[in-house]
C-alpha positions in Angstrom: 173.5 68.8 -21.8 172.1 65.3 -21.4 168.3 65.2 -21.0 166.9 63.4 -18.0 165.6 59.9 -18.8 162.4 58.4 -17.4 162.9 56.5 -14.2 161.3 53.3 -15.6 163.9 53.1 -18.4 166.8 50.6 -18.1 170.4 51.8 -18.2 173.4 50.1 -19.8 176.6 49.9 -17.9 177.8 52.9 -20.0 174.9 55.2 -19.2 177.0 57.6 -17.0 179.6 57.8 -19.7 177.0 59.0 -22.2 175.7 61.6 -19.8 179.2 62.9 -19.0 179.9 63.2 -22.7 176.8 65.4 -23.2 174.8 62.7 -24.9 171.1 63.6 -25.5 169.3 60.7 -23.8 166.2 59.2 -25.3 164.1 56.0 -24.7 164.9 53.2 -27.1 163.9 49.5 -26.7 163.1 50.2 -23.0 166.6 51.7 -22.4 167.9 55.2 -21.9 170.4 55.7 -24.7 172.2 58.6 -26.5 170.6 59.6 -29.8 173.5 62.0 -30.4 176.4 63.8 -28.8 177.1 67.6 -29.0 178.7 67.4 -32.5 175.4 66.1 -34.0 174.2 63.2 -36.1 175.6 64.4 -39.4 179.1 64.8 -38.0 178.9 61.4 -36.2 177.6 59.7 -39.4 180.5 61.1 -41.5 183.1 60.3 -38.8 182.0 56.6 -38.8 182.2 56.5 -42.6 185.7 58.0 -42.6 187.3 56.8 -39.3 185.9 54.6 -36.4 182.7 55.1 -34.5 182.0 53.6 -31.1 178.4 52.6 -30.4 176.9 51.3 -27.1 174.6 48.5 -28.2 174.4 46.9 -24.7 170.6 47.1 -24.9 170.7 44.2 -27.4 170.1 40.6 -26.4 173.4 38.6 -26.4 173.2 35.1 -25.0 174.8 31.7 -25.1 172.8 28.5 -25.8 174.7 25.5 -24.5 174.0 21.8 -24.7 173.6 20.2 -21.2 175.0 16.8 -22.0 178.0 17.1 -24.3 179.5 14.0 -25.9 182.9 15.4 -26.4 182.5 15.0 -30.2 182.5 18.6 -31.4 180.5 17.9 -34.6 177.9 15.8 -32.8 177.5 18.4 -30.1 177.1 21.1 -32.7 174.5 19.1 -34.6 172.6 18.6 -31.3 172.5 22.2 -30.3 171.6 23.3 -33.9 168.6 20.9 -33.8 167.3 22.8 -30.8 167.2 26.2 -32.4 166.6 25.4 -36.1 162.9 24.7 -35.7 162.4 28.3 -34.7 164.3 29.9 -37.6 165.0 29.6 -41.3 168.8 29.5 -41.2 171.2 26.6 -41.6 172.9 26.5 -38.2 174.0 22.9 -38.4 176.1 23.9 -41.5 178.0 26.6 -39.7 181.8 26.0 -39.5 183.6 26.7 -36.2 183.8 30.5 -35.8 181.1 31.3 -38.3 178.0 33.5 -37.7 174.8 33.6 -39.6 172.1 36.3 -39.9 168.7 34.6 -39.7 165.0 35.2 -38.8 162.9 33.9 -35.9 159.5 33.1 -37.5 156.0 32.6 -36.4 153.8 29.7 -37.7 152.5 31.9 -40.6 156.1 32.8 -41.8 156.0 36.3 -40.3 159.1 37.7 -38.6 159.2 37.6 -34.8 162.8 39.0 -34.9 166.0 39.0 -36.9 169.1 37.7 -35.1 172.6 36.5 -35.3 173.7 33.0 -34.4 177.3 32.0 -34.2 179.2 28.7 -33.6 182.0 29.2 -31.1 185.1 27.3 -32.1 186.4 26.8 -28.6 183.1 25.9 -26.9 181.6 22.8 -28.7 177.9 22.5 -28.2 177.5 26.3 -27.6 175.8 28.9 -29.9 176.3 32.7 -29.5 172.9 34.2 -30.1 172.2 38.0 -30.4 168.6 39.2 -30.6 167.0 42.7 -30.7 166.4 44.7 -27.6 162.7 45.4 -28.1 161.8 41.7 -28.6 164.4 40.0 -26.4 162.1 38.9 -23.6 159.8 37.0 -26.0 162.8 35.7 -28.0 164.6 34.4 -25.0 161.4 32.7 -23.8 160.9 31.0 -27.1 164.5 29.8 -27.2 164.4 28.6 -23.6 161.2 26.7 -24.2 162.8 25.0 -27.3 165.8 24.1 -25.2 163.7 22.3 -22.6 165.9 20.1 -20.5 168.4 19.6 -23.3 170.2 22.9 -23.2 170.6 26.0 -21.1 170.1 29.6 -22.4 172.4 32.0 -20.5 171.6 35.6 -21.0 174.5 38.0 -21.3 172.6 41.3 -21.6 173.8 42.4 -18.2 177.2 43.1 -19.8 178.5 45.6 -22.3 178.1 45.2 -26.0 180.2 47.7 -27.9 180.2 48.2 -31.7 183.4 49.6 -33.3 182.6 50.5 -36.9 184.3 52.2 -39.8 187.3 51.9 -42.1 189.8 52.5 -39.3 188.2 50.0 -36.9 190.6 47.2 -37.8 193.6 49.4 -37.0 192.1 50.4 -33.7 191.4 46.7 -32.9 194.9 45.8 -33.8 196.1 47.8 -30.8 193.4 46.4 -28.5 193.1 42.7 -29.3 195.5 42.0 -32.2 194.3 38.5 -32.9 190.8 39.7 -33.5 191.9 41.4 -36.7 192.3 37.9 -38.2 188.5 37.5 -38.2 186.6 38.0 -41.4 183.1 39.3 -41.8 180.5 37.2 -39.9 183.1 35.3 -37.9 183.2 35.2 -34.1 185.7 34.1 -31.5 186.4 34.4 -27.8 189.5 36.3 -26.7 191.3 37.5 -23.6 191.4 41.3 -22.9 193.2 42.4 -19.8 192.6 39.0 -18.2 188.9 39.2 -19.0 187.1 36.9 -21.5 185.4 38.8 -24.4 183.4 37.6 -27.4 184.3 39.4 -30.6 182.5 39.2 -33.9 183.4 41.0 -37.1 180.0 42.3 -37.7 177.8 45.3 -37.2 174.8 47.2 -38.7 176.3 50.1 -40.5 177.5 48.6 -43.7 181.1 49.4 -42.7 183.8 46.9 -41.6 183.9 46.6 -37.8 183.5 44.6 -34.7 181.1 43.9 -31.9 182.7 43.2 -28.5 180.8 41.5 -25.6 182.5 42.3 -22.3 181.5 41.6 -18.7 179.5 44.5 -17.2 182.2 45.4 -14.6 184.8 45.9 -17.4 182.6 47.6 -20.0 183.5 51.2 -18.9 187.2 50.4 -18.9 186.9 49.0 -22.5 184.8 52.1 -23.6 187.4 54.4 -22.1 190.4 52.6 -23.6 188.8 52.7 -27.1 188.1 56.4 -26.9 191.8 57.1 -26.0 192.5 56.4 -29.7 192.0 59.7 -31.6 190.5 57.7 -34.5 187.5 56.7 -32.3 184.6 58.9 -31.3 181.3 58.0 -29.6 178.3 57.7 -31.9 174.6 57.8 -31.0 171.5 56.1 -32.2 170.7 58.8 -34.7 173.8 58.1 -36.8 173.4 54.4 -36.3 170.0 54.6 -37.9 171.2 56.8 -40.8 174.2 54.5 -41.4 172.0 51.3 -41.4 169.5 53.0 -43.7 172.2 53.9 -46.2 173.4 50.3 -46.0 169.8 49.2 -46.9 169.5 47.1 -43.8 166.0 46.5 -42.3 165.1 47.7 -38.8 162.9 45.4 -36.7 159.6 47.0 -35.8 159.8 49.2 -38.8 160.8 47.2 -42.0 160.2 43.9 -40.3 157.3 42.7 -38.1 155.2 39.6 -37.5 153.3 40.2 -40.7 156.4 40.4 -42.9 158.0 37.3 -44.4 161.7 37.0 -45.4 160.8 37.0 -49.0 158.6 40.2 -48.7 161.4 41.8 -46.8 163.9 41.0 -49.6 165.8 38.8 -47.2 165.5 35.6 -49.2 169.2 34.9 -48.7 168.4 34.3 -45.0 166.3 31.2 -45.9 169.1 28.7 -46.3 169.2 26.2 -49.2 169.1 23.1 -47.0 166.2 24.5 -45.0 164.3 25.4 -48.3 164.8 21.9 -49.6 163.6 20.3 -46.4 160.8 22.9 -46.0 161.2 22.4 -42.2 160.9 25.9 -40.9 157.9 27.9 -39.6 155.7 29.2 -42.4 157.5 27.2 -45.1 154.4 26.8 -47.2 153.8 30.6 -47.5 157.5 31.5 -47.8 158.3 29.0 -50.5 155.2 30.0 -52.5 156.3 33.6 -52.2 159.8 32.6 -53.4 158.1 31.2 -56.4 156.5 34.5 -57.2 153.3 34.5 -55.2 153.9 37.8 -53.6 151.6 40.8 -52.8 154.3 43.2 -51.7 158.1 43.5 -51.6 160.6 45.8 -49.8 162.4 48.2 -52.1 164.8 51.1 -51.9 163.8 54.6 -53.1 165.6 57.8 -53.9 163.3 60.7 -53.0 163.4 64.1 -54.4 162.8 66.9 -51.9 162.1 66.4 -48.2 162.6 63.0 -46.7 159.7 60.6 -46.6 159.3 59.2 -43.1 157.8 56.0 -41.9 154.1 55.7 -42.8 154.2 57.9 -45.9 152.2 56.6 -48.8 154.1 55.4 -51.9 152.2 56.4 -55.1 152.3 55.3 -58.7 152.8 57.8 -61.5 149.1 58.5 -61.6 148.9 59.2 -57.8 147.3 55.9 -56.7 148.6 54.4 -53.4 150.6 51.3 -54.1 152.6 50.9 -50.9 154.1 52.5 -47.8 157.4 53.8 -46.5 158.8 51.9 -43.5 162.1 53.7 -43.0 163.1 57.0 -44.5 165.5 59.9 -43.9 168.3 62.1 -45.3 171.4 60.2 -46.4 174.5 62.3 -45.3 176.8 60.2 -47.6 174.7 60.9 -50.7 173.3 64.4 -49.9 169.7 63.3 -50.7 166.6 61.7 -49.2 166.3 57.9 -49.3 163.7 55.4 -48.0 162.8 51.7 -47.7 159.2 50.6 -48.2 156.9 48.0 -49.5 155.2 48.2 -52.9 153.2 45.8 -55.1 155.4 43.4 -57.1 154.7 45.0 -60.5 156.3 48.2 -59.3 159.6 46.8 -58.0 161.8 47.1 -61.2 164.9 49.2 -60.8 164.3 52.6 -62.4 160.5 52.6 -61.9 159.3 56.2 -61.4 157.0 56.6 -58.4 156.0 59.3 -56.0 155.8 59.6 -52.2 153.3 61.6 -50.2 155.2 64.0 -47.8 152.9 66.1 -45.7 150.1 65.7 -48.3 152.3 66.7 -51.2 153.5 64.2 -53.9 157.2 64.2 -54.5 159.1 62.3 -57.2 160.8 59.0 -56.2 162.6 56.2 -58.1 163.2 52.6 -57.3 166.9 51.9 -56.9 169.0 48.9 -55.9 170.2 48.6 -52.3 172.5 49.2 -50.5 172.3 52.9 -51.2 176.0 53.1 -50.1 178.1 50.0 -50.9 179.0 47.7 -48.0 182.6 47.6 -47.0 182.7 44.3 -45.1 186.0 42.4 -44.9 185.3 38.9 -46.1 187.5 35.9 -45.4 187.0 32.2 -45.4 186.8 30.4 -42.0 
């Protein structure tokens, strides 16, 4: 039985489908979304790891940033639109090839993370970037991007549509029956396709560590797409609970928990998101701090932990062997794929070596923990050159 949602929560175009399927509705990012369906989080998690899970991520912030005055020269137009967004982020957008996406970070002047986001270059729309931001921060993100665009570009929000994530080892076979050409995409590639006469934007990406796709579809067709995908016996609807346990096993940070405006890319162990060209130019927000941290001037760093006993939740203290507090857990829970508790958190740099024995405080009791490499469960992305 679906729980009634608060009247002030937004609903995605798929809300009624979640209620009809018995989804337990909870508030998330200002939206009423299913945390789980009747089979439960554990079953949904394992189904996604073994088959194909379908997630409603329409609460996210998809958008298109388009140059107003295009020259007709695809490379020149891409350089111009990249120059608008790059001053806000640490990624090399100008260097994207047609059809390529990049994970990057929106930074404040001190090098803290305002949001993490995806930026893609659409091959068939020169001078246009596909930008996807997080739900809880999208109003502020969109305002920053629109301000940067000024009178040179237009930011068109697409968060009134449906954004569906199809994730798992059988996702590619399911997609082959839906939009066959989309299976030619590799990880972090994006392209626009036609589905039943409707334009859809498909990226081979997701936040589960599994191979999969995210499909942006106009709102009036989102229910039809959801229904068509669920006709396939390999696909089941998956709620927010399993989405979180999957991303935790994949070692992926969650904004508002493992990332916030105080946390830099280097502290968050996301140094790869600070692109080489941008590092060399030192032309991104907070560059002085971030480059110094990259050279070793750190006071904390995100790590992965295997925890013995009960899961350590967000806010739990991380202790050294002697019981002194040295950090804090930012994400934690039970890992269904491993059958044990895992966590992400920040500790002082001299405690980050793999194999370091630590403790975590769970309900006032110290439990053994150990620093391990992440991801906890290996990623299974399908990589391919553009």
